[in-house]
N, C-alpha and C positions, 0 to 999 in steps of 0.2 A: 051130577051130570055135567055141570060147568067145569069141574076139575078134569073130567075125562076129555071134554072138548079142548081145553087148553093144555092137556097132557101134563097136569100137575099131580104128583103122587099124593094120595090120600093118606098121609101119615104125619105124625108130630115131628116138628123140626128138632133135629138132634144137635147136640154140641159138637163142634169140629173135633176131629181126632187129635189127641196129643202127639206132637212130633217127638221122635226119638233123637237124642243128642248125637249119637254116633252115626245113625243112618243119615240124618240131615247134614252132618259135617262132611261125610264122605261124598254125599250128593253134590255139595257145594265145591269141595276141593278137588274132586276127581280122584286120580290115583294118589295113594298115600305117599309114595316116594320116600323122602327122608324126613317127613314131618316129625317123627319121633325124636330125631336129633336136632331138628332145626330150631325149636324153641328150647334153649338151654341157657345156663348162666352166661352172661356176656363176658368177653375177655377184658382184662384191665387195659385202660387207655394208656397210650404212650405218645410222646411228642414225635418220636421217630416215624410214626404212621402218618402224621399230618405234614405232608410235604407242601401241598398247595392249600392255603387256608381258604381260598374261594370255593374249593370242592366240598368243604365240610360244613355241617350245621350242628347245632347243639340245643339241648333243652334240659330243664331241671328234672331231677328224679326225687320223688318224695315218699315212696312206699314200696309195696310189693308189685312186681311185674306179673300181670295175669293175661291170659287169653280168655276173652269172654265170648260165649255163644248165646245169642238170644233166640228163644223159641216162641216168643209172643208173651206180652205183658210181663209178669214177674217170674216167668219160667226161664231163668237164666242159669247157665252152667259155666264153670270156670276151671281153668288149668293154670297152676303156678309154674312159671318158667324158671325161677332162680333156685330150684332145688336140684343139686347135682344128681344125675342118674335117674331122675324121675321120668317115668314113661307117660305118654299122653293119656290122660284119664280125666273124663269130664265128671264134675261133682258140683253140687250146690254148696254155697257158703253162707254162713249165718250173717256175715256183714252185708251181704248183697240181697237179703230176703225182700227188701223193698225197692230194689232196682228194677226199672221198667225198660225193656228193649224190644223193638219190633222183631218178628220172627225172621229167621235166616239172616241174622246179623252177626258178624265175627269181627272182633276188635282186639287190638293189643292195647292194654291199659295199665295205668299206675293206680293202685288202690292206696289212697292217701287218707290219713287222719287229719282233718282240717279243723282249725281253731278260729274262734272269734273272741275278741276281748282279752283281758288278762286278769290274773288274781281271782277274786271272788266272782267276777263277772265273766269268767271264762266259759265259753260254749264250745263243744266239740262234736263232730260227726264224721262219718266216713263219706268220702267223695271219690268218684271215678274220673281220672284224667286220661283222656285218650292220647296214646302215643302214636298210633297208626291204625289204619282201617284196611280190612280185606274185603268184607262183604257188608253191604248196607241194604237191608230189606230185600235180600236175594240178588242185588246187583253187584257184580264182580268189579271192584275198583283197584285191584292189585297192580294193574299195568299203568294206571294213571300217574301223573307227576305227584310227588308227595304234597305239594301245595294244594292240588285238586283233591287229593284224598282227605286232607285236613279240613278243607273248605266244606266238603260233604259231611265230615264228622261234626263240624260246627252246626250245620243245618240240622243234623240228627239231634244234637244236644238241645237246640232251641225248641225242636218239636216235642221232645220227650220231657224236658224239665217242666214241672208244674209248681210254681212258687206257692200256690194255694194249698199244696199238699206237703207240708214241711217234713213229714216222716219218710218221704221217698228219698232215695240216694241220688244226689245231684250228679249230672254228667258235665264235664268240662273238657277242654282241649288244651294240652300243654302248648305254650307258645314256643315257637322255634326261632332261634337267633342265628344270624350269620356270625362267624368267628370274628369278623371285623367289627361287629357291634356287640361283642360279648360283655363289654363294660356295662351295657344296659341291663344285662342279667345280674351282674354283681351288684349293681346299684339297688336292687330289690332285697338284698340280704341285710339283716339286722339281728340284734339279739332281743328276744322277747322272754318275759317271765311266764312260764307255763306252770300251773299249779302242780305241786308234788315233785318238781324237778328243779335242777339248777337252771339259770338262764341259758336258753338254747338258741342256736342259730336258726333263723326263720326266713322263709321266702315269702314275701308279702304280695298280695294281689287284692287291691282295694282294701276292704275291711277284713278279708280272710288271710290266713297264713298257715303254713305247715313247716315242719322241720325237714329240711332237704337231706337226702342221702348221697347226693353226688350229681354228676352231669352225664347225660348221654351224648355221644358224638356219632354222627353217621354221614356217609357220602350221599350227596343228592344227584350224582351223575354216575352213569354206567361206564365201566372200563371199556376202552382206554381214553374216553373223553375227559377233558379238563376245562375249567373255567378260568378266564383271565379278565383283566380290566385294561382297556385302552388308555394310555396315558394322556393322549390328546383330547379325547372326549369324555373320559371317565365312565364309559359305558362298557357293560360286560360283553365278552365274546366267548365262543366255545370252540375248542381246538382238539383235533384228533391227531396225535403224533404219529400214528401208523400211516395214515393216508396224507398227512401234511395239509389238511384242509381245515378251514375255520368258518364258523357261521355266526351271524349276529344274534340269532335266536337258537335255543337248544333244539336240535333236530330230534325226531322220535327215537332214533337209535341211541341218543345220549341220555334219555330219561330213565332214571333208576326205578325199577319196580319195587313193590313191597319187599320181595325176597332180596333184591340187591341192597336195599337200605338196611334190612335186618342183618344180612351177613357181614356188612361193613361196620355195624354198630359196635361201639365199645363203651365201657363204663369207667368213669373216674369216680371211684367210691371215696366218700369223705368219712373216714374212720373216726368214731367217737373218741378213740384213744389219742388221736392227733389233734390236741387242742390248739397247738400253734398254727396249724393249717386253718382252723376255723377262725382264729383271730386275724390271720393274714387276709382272709377273704373279705372281711368287712372294713379293712383299713385301705386307704388309697395307696397305690404303689409308690415306692421311693424312687422318684425320677432321677435322683442324683447318682444312683448306682449305674455302672456301665452294664450294657446288655451282654449276656454271656450265652454261648451256644451250649445248651444242655439237652440236645436232641436225643441223646441216648439214655436219659434218666427216665425212670418210670413215673408217670404222672401222679400215681397214688402217693408219692413221697414229695410232691412239689407244692408250691404255693401259687396263689393267684399271680404274684409278681413274676414268677418264672414263666407261667403260661403267657402272660401279656408280653413278656420280652420275646418269647418265641414267635408269637404272631407278628410283632413289630419287625423282627428280623426277617421273616419270610416276606413281608410286604415290601421291604426295602430292596429285595433282590431284583 
């Protein structure tokens, strides 16, 4: 009688229906457009693309680039971006069986094998490093500034990570560096002894480290906007060469969306065969050598020294 009065159905509570990966994804993204070709292997980076160093940002790469879709708790599907000709296909992965994500969350991530300690005390586990975010718990963040997207991703990581449950896959966020501060990134590189391998180049983060695969570069401004620094005040400004206007703060029209950042992104791959490159990366640059303009040289064949020289040259113009 009471149930009828309050209009409560007289039936057992049922578990919520399982979301379908494709249906949920299309619901979030809307029209598919070119998504089948949008997530593909990144083009190789080249210095000729980096005309204004203030327009570019970079972060480390340590594993396989995936698109993750969370449908609630450990119901997580993935798509691997770096397989040439691979069509968008959602599948569960064994490495991610203990990863927890809220429903209607879509992230671009780096699946990294992370280490602690060395030799006999070596510990290893998979970790997910967020590169960028598209949807977080159903909220569309693609049009936000990349700093805001990563700030929301950090909040997500803090909410999801449970130190009391060591078997869960931890979620972290890749730190993004300005090219003018790229030396801070290189200072985290060192050689570590990993069991069963030769000493390998490692990117350290507190007690954790992983073997890096290269660097991501991306533009944080939308064309045709560009960033400069005023010599008198050392403060940034934003310039539109088409309209000949400048702003002290980045206007909404200058903010690069997720798609803009993705389409500008390029990869400087550190090939295992190029041991000289690895050695150069952990040695300080030889400041006695004259700077040379090698802007037409492919970055995959260059050293830290050449990259630093290019940045220094562009900053002096």
